[in-house]
C-alpha positions in Angstrom: 184.4 -114.6 -242.2 181.4 -112.5 -241.2 179.7 -115.5 -239.7 182.6 -116.2 -237.4 182.6 -112.6 -236.1 178.9 -112.8 -235.3 179.3 -116.1 -233.5 182.2 -114.7 -231.4 180.2 -111.7 -230.4 177.3 -113.8 -229.4 179.5 -116.0 -227.3 181.0 -113.0 -225.6 177.6 -111.6 -224.7 176.4 -114.9 -223.2 179.6 -115.3 -221.1 179.3 -111.7 -219.9 175.6 -112.2 -218.9 176.3 -115.5 -217.1 179.3 -113.9 -215.3 177.2 -110.9 -214.2 174.3 -113.1 -213.0 176.6 -115.3 -210.9 177.8 -112.3 -208.9 181.1 -112.1 -210.5 180.9 -108.3 -210.4 181.5 -105.9 -207.4 178.9 -106.4 -204.5 180.7 -104.5 -201.7 178.6 -101.4 -201.6 180.7 -100.1 -198.7 183.6 -99.8 -201.1 181.6 -98.6 -204.0 180.0 -95.8 -202.0 183.1 -95.2 -199.9 181.1 -95.6 -196.6 182.8 -94.7 -193.4 181.1 -95.7 -190.0 181.7 -94.4 -186.5 183.0 -97.0 -184.2 181.8 -99.4 -183.0 179.5 -99.6 -186.0 180.7 -101.3 -189.2 179.4 -101.1 -192.7 177.2 -103.9 -194.1 178.6 -104.5 -197.6 175.3 -105.9 -198.8 173.5 -102.6 -198.4 176.2 -100.1 -197.5 174.5 -99.3 -194.1 176.4 -98.8 -190.9 175.2 -101.4 -188.4 175.9 -103.0 -185.1 177.7 -106.2 -186.1 178.3 -105.2 -189.7 177.1 -107.7 -192.3 173.7 -109.1 -191.1 173.8 -106.8 -188.1 171.1 -104.4 -186.9 170.5 -100.6 -186.9 170.3 -99.3 -183.4 167.1 -97.3 -182.6 167.2 -93.9 -181.0 168.3 -94.1 -177.4 170.3 -97.4 -178.1 174.1 -97.8 -178.6 176.1 -100.7 -180.0 178.0 -103.0 -177.7 181.1 -104.1 -179.7 181.6 -107.2 -177.6 178.1 -108.7 -178.0 177.3 -106.9 -181.3 173.9 -106.0 -179.9 172.1 -102.7 -179.4 171.9 -101.7 -175.7 169.6 -99.0 -174.4 171.1 -96.0 -172.9 167.8 -94.6 -171.7 168.1 -96.6 -168.4 171.7 -95.8 -167.7 170.8 -93.0 -165.2 167.4 -94.3 -164.1 167.0 -95.5 -160.5 163.8 -97.5 -159.7 164.5 -98.2 -156.0 161.9 -95.8 -154.9 159.3 -97.8 -156.8 159.6 -101.3 -155.4 159.0 -104.2 -157.8 159.5 -102.1 -160.9 162.3 -102.0 -163.5 163.3 -99.6 -166.2 161.7 -99.9 -169.6 164.5 -99.7 -172.2 162.2 -98.2 -174.8 161.4 -95.0 -172.8 163.5 -95.0 -169.6 160.4 -95.1 -167.3 160.1 -97.4 -164.3 157.3 -99.9 -165.0 155.8 -102.9 -163.4 157.0 -105.7 -165.7 159.9 -103.6 -167.1 160.0 -103.2 -170.8 156.5 -103.2 -172.2 155.1 -103.1 -168.7 152.7 -100.6 -167.0 153.1 -97.6 -164.8 151.4 -98.0 -161.4 149.3 -95.1 -160.0 149.9 -93.4 -156.7 147.4 -95.7 -155.0 148.9 -98.9 -156.5 152.1 -100.9 -156.0 153.8 -103.4 -158.3 153.6 -107.1 -157.8 156.8 -108.2 -159.6 155.8 -111.9 -159.7 152.5 -111.2 -161.5 154.0 -108.2 -163.3 150.8 -106.3 -162.5 149.8 -103.3 -160.4 147.6 -103.9 -157.4 146.1 -101.7 -154.7 148.7 -100.3 -152.3 147.7 -102.2 -149.1 149.5 -102.3 -145.8 147.3 -104.4 -143.5 149.8 -103.8 -140.7 148.3 -100.3 -140.5 144.7 -101.4 -140.7 142.8 -101.8 -137.4 139.8 -104.1 -137.9 136.9 -104.6 -135.5 136.5 -107.7 -133.4 136.7 -111.0 -135.3 137.4 -109.2 -138.6 140.7 -109.5 -140.6 142.3 -107.3 -143.2 142.0 -108.5 -146.8 145.5 -108.3 -148.4 144.0 -107.8 -151.8 141.7 -104.8 -150.9 142.8 -103.6 -147.5 139.2 -103.9 -146.4 138.2 -105.6 -143.1 136.2 -108.7 -143.7 134.1 -111.1 -141.5 135.0 -114.5 -143.0 134.7 -113.6 -146.7 132.1 -110.8 -146.4 132.3 -107.1 -145.6 129.8 -106.1 -142.9 127.6 -103.1 -143.6 127.9 -100.1 -141.4 126.5 -100.8 -137.9 126.9 -104.6 -138.2 129.4 -106.6 -136.2 131.2 -109.8 -136.9 130.4 -112.9 -134.7 131.7 -116.4 -134.7 128.8 -118.8 -135.5 128.4 -122.4 -134.4 131.0 -124.5 -136.3 133.5 -121.7 -136.2 132.4 -119.8 -139.3 132.1 -116.0 -139.1 129.0 -114.0 -139.9 127.9 -110.4 -139.9 125.1 -109.8 -137.4 122.6 -107.0 -136.8 123.6 -103.7 -135.3 124.6 -104.4 -131.7 123.4 -100.9 -130.7 119.8 -101.7 -131.5 117.7 -101.1 -128.4 120.7 -99.5 -126.5 120.4 -96.1 -124.8 123.6 -94.5 -123.5 123.7 -92.1 -120.6 125.4 -88.7 -120.7 128.0 -88.2 -123.4 128.6 -92.0 -123.9 128.1 -93.3 -127.4 127.2 -96.9 -128.4 129.9 -98.7 -130.3 128.2 -100.8 -133.0 131.1 -103.3 -132.9 130.1 -104.6 -129.5 127.0 -102.7 -128.3 128.8 -101.1 -125.4 128.4 -97.4 -124.5 131.8 -95.8 -124.5 133.4 -92.5 -123.8 135.9 -91.7 -126.6 136.3 -95.5 -127.0 136.5 -96.4 -123.3 133.9 -98.0 -121.1 133.5 -95.8 -118.0 133.2 -97.5 -114.6 130.7 -97.0 -111.8 130.7 -93.4 -110.6 132.5 -92.1 -113.6 131.0 -89.7 -116.1 132.0 -89.1 -119.7 133.0 -85.4 -119.4 135.1 -82.6 -120.8 138.4 -81.5 -119.3 138.0 -79.2 -116.2 137.2 -75.7 -117.1 135.4 -76.6 -120.3 131.9 -76.6 -119.0 130.6 -75.1 -122.2 131.5 -78.2 -124.1 134.4 -79.8 -126.0 135.3 -81.9 -129.0 134.4 -85.6 -128.8 138.1 -86.6 -128.8 138.6 -84.5 -125.6 136.0 -86.5 -123.7 137.2 -88.9 -121.0 135.9 -90.9 -118.1 136.2 -88.7 -115.0 134.8 -88.9 -111.5 131.2 -87.9 -111.7 130.1 -84.7 -109.8 126.7 -84.1 -111.3 125.0 -84.8 -108.0 126.2 -81.5 -106.4 123.2 -79.6 -105.0 120.8 -82.4 -106.1 118.3 -83.8 -103.7 116.3 -86.9 -104.5 113.1 -88.1 -102.9 110.8 -91.2 -103.0 113.6 -93.7 -102.5 115.5 -92.6 -105.5 119.2 -92.0 -105.5 121.3 -89.5 -107.6 123.4 -90.8 -110.3 126.8 -89.0 -110.3 127.1 -89.6 -114.1 124.1 -87.5 -115.2 122.7 -86.0 -111.9 119.3 -87.7 -112.4 117.4 -89.3 -109.5 117.0 -93.0 -110.3 115.2 -95.8 -108.7 117.8 -98.2 -107.3 120.7 -95.7 -107.9 123.0 -95.6 -110.9 121.7 -97.7 -113.8 118.1 -97.7 -112.5 115.0 -96.2 -114.1 114.3 -92.4 -113.9 111.1 -91.6 -111.9 109.0 -88.5 -112.3 108.1 -86.2 -109.4 104.6 -87.8 -109.3 106.0 -91.4 -109.0 107.4 -93.4 -106.2 110.4 -95.8 -106.4 109.6 -99.4 -105.7 113.0 -100.9 -105.0 111.8 -104.4 -105.9 113.8 -106.2 -107.0 113.9 -105.3 -109.7 113.5 -101.5 -109.0 110.8 -99.7 -110.9 109.0 -96.4 -110.9 105.3 -96.6 -110.1 102.4 -94.2 -110.1 101.7 -91.0 -112.0 98.6 -90.1 -114.0 99.4 -92.4 -117.0 100.6 -95.2 -114.9 97.6 -95.5 -112.6 95.0 -98.2 -113.3 91.3 -97.6 -113.6 90.7 -99.1 -110.2 93.2 -96.7 -108.6 96.0 -99.3 -108.5 99.5 -98.7 -109.9 100.7 -100.3 -113.2 103.4 -102.9 -112.6 105.9 -103.6 -115.4 107.9 -106.8 -116.0 111.3 -107.7 -117.4 113.1 -105.0 -115.5 111.1 -102.2 -117.2 109.3 -99.2 -115.5 106.2 -97.3 -116.4 106.9 -94.0 -118.2 104.5 -91.4 -116.6 104.3 -89.5 -119.9 102.7 -92.2 -121.9 102.0 -95.1 -119.5 104.2 -97.5 -121.4 106.6 -99.9 -119.7 110.1 -98.9 -120.8 113.7 -99.9 -120.2 114.9 -96.9 -118.3 111.5 -95.7 -117.2 110.7 -92.1 -118.1 112.3 -91.3 -121.5 113.4 -94.9 -122.0 112.9 -97.4 -124.8 110.1 -100.0 -125.3 111.4 -103.6 -125.4 110.0 -106.0 -128.0 107.1 -108.2 -126.8 107.0 -111.9 -127.2 106.3 -113.7 -130.6 107.0 -110.6 -132.8 106.0 -111.2 -136.4 104.4 -114.6 -135.5 107.7 -116.0 -134.2 108.3 -118.0 -131.0 110.8 -115.7 -129.4 110.3 -114.6 -125.7 109.7 -111.0 -124.7 112.8 -108.9 -124.4 114.0 -107.9 -120.9 115.6 -104.6 -119.8 119.3 -104.8 -118.9 120.6 -101.7 -117.2 123.9 -100.5 -115.7 125.2 -97.0 -114.9 126.2 -96.2 -118.5 123.5 -97.8 -120.6 120.1 -99.4 -120.8 119.4 -102.1 -123.4 116.6 -104.5 -124.4 117.9 -108.0 -124.7 116.4 -111.5 -125.5 116.5 -113.6 -122.3 118.0 -117.1 -122.2 119.1 -119.9 -120.0 122.9 -120.4 -119.8 122.4 -124.2 -119.4 120.4 -124.6 -122.6 120.7 -121.4 -124.7 118.6 -120.8 -127.8 120.1 -117.5 -129.0 119.9 -116.3 -132.6 122.9 -117.1 -134.9 126.0 -115.1 -134.0 124.8 -114.3 -130.4 125.4 -116.3 -127.2 123.9 -116.5 -123.7 125.6 -114.5 -120.9 124.6 -114.1 -117.3 125.5 -110.5 -116.4 126.1 -110.0 -112.7 127.1 -106.4 -113.2 123.6 -105.3 -114.4 121.4 -103.3 -112.0 119.1 -106.4 -112.1 121.4 -109.4 -112.9 120.0 -111.4 -115.7 120.9 -113.9 -118.5 120.5 -112.6 -122.1 121.6 -113.2 -125.7 124.4 -110.9 -126.9 127.2 -110.7 -129.5 130.6 -111.5 -127.8 132.6 -108.3 -127.3 136.0 -109.9 -127.0 137.7 -113.3 -127.2 138.7 -113.8 -123.5 139.1 -117.5 -122.7 139.0 -119.3 -119.4 141.3 -117.9 -116.7 141.5 -114.5 -118.5 140.5 -111.3 -116.7 137.2 -109.6 -117.9 135.7 -106.2 -117.4 132.3 -106.8 -119.1 130.0 -109.8 -119.1 130.2 -110.4 -122.8 134.0 -110.3 -123.1 134.4 -114.1 -122.3 134.2 -116.3 -125.4 135.8 -119.5 -126.4 136.0 -121.6 -129.6 137.3 -124.7 -127.9 135.9 -127.3 -128.3 133.2 -125.3 -130.1 132.1 -121.6 -130.1 130.5 -120.8 -126.7 130.0 -118.1 -124.2 132.0 -118.1 -121.0 131.0 -116.5 -117.7 132.7 -113.5 -116.2 132.8 -114.6 -112.6 132.9 -112.0 -109.8 132.2 -109.1 -112.2 130.8 -105.8 -110.8 131.3 -102.4 -112.3 134.7 -101.1 -111.3 135.9 -104.6 -110.4 137.5 -107.1 -112.7 136.2 -110.7 -113.0 137.7 -113.9 -114.3 136.4 -116.1 -117.2 134.9 -119.5 -116.2 133.0 -122.0 -118.3 129.2 -122.3 -117.8 127.7 -125.5 -116.5 124.5 -127.0 -114.9 125.0 -127.4 -111.2 122.9 -130.6 -111.3 125.5 -132.2 -113.5 128.3 -131.7 -111.0 131.7 -132.6 -112.3 130.1 -134.2 -115.4 129.1 -130.8 -116.6 132.7 -129.6 -116.8 135.6 -130.5 -119.1 138.1 -132.4 -116.9 141.2 -131.9 -119.2 143.7 -130.5 -118.6 142.6 -130.1 -115.0 139.7 -131.5 -112.9 136.8 -129.1 -112.3 133.5 -129.1 -110.6 130.3 -127.1 -111.2 129.4 -124.5 -108.6 126.4 -122.2 -108.3 126.9 -118.6 -109.7 126.3 -116.2 -106.8 123.0 -114.4 -107.2 122.0 -116.3 -110.4 118.9 -118.5 -110.8 119.3 -121.9 -109.2 121.2 -124.3 -111.4 123.2 -121.6 -113.2 126.8 -122.7 -112.6 130.4 -122.2 -113.5 133.3 -124.6 -113.7 135.7 -124.2 -110.8 139.2 -125.9 -110.7 139.4 -128.5 -108.0 
């Protein structure tokens, strides 16, 4: 009897244990704990927690609410956030901040803008508002002006080399002296008055009534009147731009009171204690220069001018520089032959008929005027077709506009000119050395 009772109790224990292990007991913790959830959340019976989606759902983090349709947590931080004033960005659902890349992205600084494709901030660049010097272009990545792929250093200019590539060349203002208030522009080597090249007879001056001086941005080209009450002697002529007596007139060298003006051509100042030879003769200068009576040196501009480089500097084979003068500036330039130029890289050969003493010299192009375009300076004409080359500014004189025409060798005749799209022949450039020609349409 006792044995049967023990066996029955054991069996009951085993059945109860098996029943409990198989989940036969209560597992709805929501009922057991009497959990009540605020809609749209529902209780997950497995753990008694109110979740978005109930059983197997998720607990929404702070700033998120449950969407009963999709049973997902949606951020409420971006509900009132407008990112339209930050182009390319979108709201980060985690903190409600407009970011480049949206959630998990980055905040661009005041000097950056968002590139939505790359989901990255980049420098705020508007190349439409960047004015680059001649032959340079704005780099969209940096907003810097570049010559080809390089940035020119201060004072350098960008020139188109043979083959069409662009290169930074030396300061175009080296060896240039400006008259009056004109300032040399390093981009093209021209003396300018508040950015403008004054014409013959004009002075870079302040507005009327401001004789004591003015700000540089108030300067403008005005009719020169500096020659009032000025009397010149020894064949010199007063320059209305600065009121100085010059040999050959505006653009010529300045003579001292002890010198005489030899009109040449080219005009030059002679005589003076330092410019007198041991035998009593006068020192004669070449290349358009004149003797400076203060030190006896031949200079571009004469008294107070600049010394041009001699031939074969540093053991090279380059020719001696010549003096190129006009009413607003004097400059030392390397001479050349327009028919067979041998100018340094980035510079080209130009015949300048507007100079006080017309001459051909190497210079960096100051513009990209092509054939048939109007030109106001000798170095403005430049073409890249069929290859980079200088073009002549025909008929140019200060105060009068010329027209761009291709250079040629007169001896070559029509063979020296391109005959497409129109036939042309080679004519002698007026006043230029024999053989210097320009292509004229037939």
